C-alpha positions as CSV (number, residue, x, y, z in Angstrom):
1,M,27.2,-9.3,-19.8
2,E,26.2,-8.3,-16.3
3,K,23.0,-6.3,-16.0
4,E,23.4,-2.7,-14.9
5,T,21.8,-1.9,-11.6
6,L,19.8,1.3,-11.5
7,V,20.7,3.7,-8.7
8,R,17.8,5.9,-7.5
9,P,18.9,8.9,-5.3
10,S,16.5,9.5,-2.4
11,L,15.3,13.1,-2.5
12,L,14.7,12.9,1.3
13,S,18.5,13.3,1.8
14,A,18.8,16.3,-0.6
15,D,18.9,20.0,0.6
16,F,15.3,20.9,0.7
17,N,16.1,24.5,-0.1
18,H,17.7,23.4,-3.4
19,L,15.6,20.5,-4.7
20,G,15.7,21.8,-8.3
21,D,19.5,22.0,-8.2
22,A,19.6,18.4,-6.8
23,I,17.4,17.1,-9.6
24,E,19.3,19.0,-12.3
25,E,22.6,17.5,-11.0
26,A,21.1,14.0,-11.1
27,L,20.0,14.6,-14.6
28,S,23.5,15.7,-15.6
29,L,24.8,12.4,-14.2
30,G,22.4,10.4,-16.3
31,I,20.1,9.5,-13.5
32,T,16.7,8.4,-14.8
33,N,14.8,7.6,-11.5
34,I,14.5,9.5,-8.2
35,H,13.0,8.1,-5.0
36,Y,10.4,10.3,-3.5
37,D,9.5,9.6,0.1
38,V,6.1,10.5,1.5
39,M,5.8,10.3,5.3
40,D,2.7,11.1,7.2
41,G,3.8,11.4,10.9
42,T,1.6,8.4,11.8
43,F,2.9,5.3,10.1
44,V,6.4,6.8,10.7
45,D,7.2,9.6,13.1
46,A,8.5,12.1,10.6
47,I,6.6,14.1,8.0
48,S,8.1,14.8,4.5
49,F,7.1,15.8,1.0
50,G,3.5,15.6,-0.1
51,E,1.4,16.1,-3.2
52,P,2.1,19.9,-3.8
53,V,5.9,19.3,-4.1
54,F,5.4,16.3,-6.2
55,K,3.0,18.1,-8.5
56,R,5.6,20.8,-9.0
57,V,8.7,18.7,-9.6
58,N,6.9,16.2,-11.8
59,L,5.5,19.1,-13.9
60,I,9.0,20.4,-14.5
61,Y,11.0,17.2,-14.7
62,G,8.5,14.4,-15.2
63,N,9.5,14.0,-18.9
64,Q,13.1,13.4,-17.9
65,I,12.9,11.7,-14.5
66,T,10.6,9.0,-13.2
67,F,9.7,9.8,-9.6
68,D,9.4,6.6,-7.6
69,V,6.9,7.6,-4.9
70,H,7.3,5.6,-1.6
71,L,4.3,6.0,0.6
72,M,5.1,5.6,4.3
73,T,1.5,6.4,5.3
74,V,-1.6,4.9,6.7
75,N,-4.5,4.4,4.3
76,P,-2.1,4.4,1.4
77,L,-4.5,3.5,-1.4
78,K,-6.1,6.9,-1.0
79,Q,-2.8,8.5,-1.7
80,V,-2.1,6.1,-4.6
81,N,-5.1,7.5,-6.4
82,Q,-4.1,11.1,-5.6
83,F,-0.5,10.7,-6.8
84,A,-1.6,8.7,-9.9
85,A,-4.0,11.5,-10.8
86,L,-1.0,13.9,-10.7
87,G,1.0,11.8,-13.2
88,C,2.9,9.5,-10.9
89,K,4.4,6.6,-12.9
90,E,5.7,4.4,-10.1
91,I,4.4,4.1,-6.5
92,C,4.7,1.7,-3.6
93,F,3.2,1.4,-0.2
94,H,3.8,-0.8,2.9
95,F,2.6,-4.3,3.5
96,E,2.2,-3.4,7.1
97,T,-0.6,-1.0,6.3
98,L,-2.7,-3.4,4.2
99,T,-6.0,-4.9,5.2
100,L,-7.8,-7.8,3.4
101,G,-10.2,-5.2,2.1
102,D,-7.4,-3.4,0.3
103,I,-6.7,-6.2,-2.2
104,P,-9.7,-5.6,-4.4
105,K,-8.9,-1.8,-4.3
106,I,-5.4,-2.5,-5.8
107,K,-7.1,-4.0,-8.9
108,E,-9.4,-1.0,-9.1
109,V,-6.4,1.3,-9.1
110,R,-4.8,-0.8,-11.8
111,D,-7.9,-0.6,-13.9
112,R,-8.2,3.1,-13.5
113,Y,-4.5,3.8,-14.1
114,P,-3.2,0.9,-16.3
115,N,0.2,2.5,-17.0
116,I,1.3,3.0,-13.4
117,K,3.7,0.5,-11.8
118,I,2.6,-0.4,-8.3
119,G,5.0,-1.8,-5.7
120,L,4.9,-3.3,-2.2
121,A,7.4,-2.2,0.4
122,F,8.0,-4.1,3.6
123,S,9.8,-3.2,6.8
124,P,12.6,-5.1,8.5
125,E,10.4,-6.9,11.0
126,T,8.4,-8.5,8.1
127,E,9.5,-11.8,6.6
128,V,9.5,-12.5,2.9
129,D,7.2,-15.5,3.4
130,E,4.5,-13.2,4.6
131,L,4.3,-11.6,1.2
132,K,4.3,-14.6,-1.1
133,N,0.6,-14.7,-1.8
134,L,0.7,-11.0,-2.9
135,F,3.6,-11.1,-5.5
136,N,1.2,-11.4,-8.4
137,F,-0.5,-8.1,-7.5
138,F,2.7,-6.0,-7.8
139,D,5.2,-4.9,-10.3
140,F,8.0,-4.5,-7.8
141,I,8.9,-5.3,-4.2
142,L,10.9,-2.8,-2.1
143,V,13.1,-4.3,0.7
144,M,13.5,-1.8,3.5
145,S,17.0,-2.4,4.9
146,V,16.5,0.3,7.6
147,I,13.7,1.2,9.9
148,P,11.3,3.3,7.7
149,G,11.1,7.1,8.3
150,K,14.6,8.5,8.9
151,A,17.5,9.1,6.5
152,G,21.1,8.3,7.3
153,Q,20.6,4.9,9.1
154,K,22.9,1.9,8.8
155,F,22.1,-1.1,6.7
156,I,20.5,-3.9,8.7
157,T,22.6,-7.0,8.2
158,G,20.6,-9.8,6.8
159,S,18.6,-7.6,4.4
160,E,20.6,-9.0,1.6
161,K,19.2,-12.5,2.4
162,K,15.7,-11.2,1.9
163,I,16.7,-9.9,-1.5
164,A,18.1,-13.4,-2.3
165,Q,14.9,-15.0,-1.1
166,L,12.8,-12.8,-3.3
167,N,15.1,-13.5,-6.2
168,E,14.7,-17.2,-5.7
169,Y,10.9,-16.9,-5.5
170,R,10.7,-15.2,-8.8
171,K,13.0,-17.6,-10.5
172,T,11.3,-20.7,-9.1
173,F,7.8,-19.6,-10.0
174,G,8.5,-17.6,-13.2
175,L,7.5,-14.3,-11.7
176,D,8.6,-11.0,-13.2
177,F,8.4,-8.5,-10.4
178,K,11.5,-6.3,-9.8
179,I,13.3,-5.9,-6.5
180,G,14.5,-2.7,-5.0
181,V,16.3,-2.0,-1.7
182,D,16.1,1.1,0.4
183,G,18.3,2.2,3.3
184,G,22.0,2.3,4.3
185,I,23.2,1.8,0.7
186,N,26.9,2.5,0.2
187,D,30.0,1.1,-1.5
188,V,29.9,-2.0,0.6
189,T,26.2,-2.7,0.9
190,G,25.3,-1.7,-2.6
191,P,27.5,-4.4,-4.3
192,L,26.3,-6.9,-1.7
193,C,22.7,-6.3,-2.7
194,V,23.5,-6.5,-6.3
195,E,25.2,-9.9,-5.8
196,N,22.0,-11.1,-4.2
197,G,19.8,-10.2,-7.1
198,V,18.5,-6.6,-6.5
199,D,17.4,-4.6,-9.6
200,W,17.8,-1.2,-8.1
201,L,19.4,0.6,-5.2
202,V,17.9,3.6,-3.4
203,A,20.8,5.7,-2.2
204,G,20.3,8.7,0.1
205,S,23.0,10.1,2.3
206,Y,25.8,8.2,0.6
207,Y,24.9,9.9,-2.7
208,F,24.0,13.4,-1.6
209,N,26.9,13.7,0.9
210,A,29.4,12.6,-1.7
211,T,32.1,15.1,-2.8
212,N,32.2,13.4,-6.2
213,K,28.7,11.9,-7.0
214,K,29.9,10.2,-10.2
215,V,32.5,8.3,-8.2
216,A,29.9,7.5,-5.5
217,L,27.4,6.2,-8.1
218,N,30.0,3.9,-9.7
219,S,31.1,2.6,-6.3
220,L,27.6,1.1,-5.7
221,H,28.0,-1.5,-8.4
222,K,30.8,-3.8,-9.7
223,A,30.0,-2.4,-13.2
224,K,30.0,1.3,-14.2
225,V,26.7,3.0,-13.5
226,I,27.8,6.3,-15.1
227,K,30.0,6.1,-18.2
């Protein structure tokens, strides 16, 4: 039986005036994970949610929804500690922001918060081979299939090949990291990514702009996402 791919709506594409309603609707559709983008205006041009909003939504919905926090920030390990202290269960930051001195700090975060899942995101200009010495440090790898920092972009052709390459790495070397993809996911690119071995899809505009979100969710995968 084919595995079910998890769809994670990106809160960045929701109506900011009605975030609670957006989360409630996702819950009603059986969604278990929501992607939460944090942008600092430096690593990327835009600024988005921060810790106060996360603290509130996680307090209300954290027992029902896992918020997957995606840090598009400089000095991300500082934010990792701050979000972990607020109860974050999954968090990732960008390869492009890392320095050699950050590697020991990742282990420190793991020791301090052993239950948190830590991921590594990478931008379209970065090649998979640049990450290969880091796979053992992370629970998941997030492929950015658009330029980070702005919702509503088109999927960059060739991103599916990076997913396939990551999938081949973990099969060849017996690694157990998961693979996510973020950006331009729709009824064409979603199944394409699934075919290449992705474990979850971050869907923003396609999901939140859909007239029928149940139909939209199911169109992202060859198998039914929502029964």
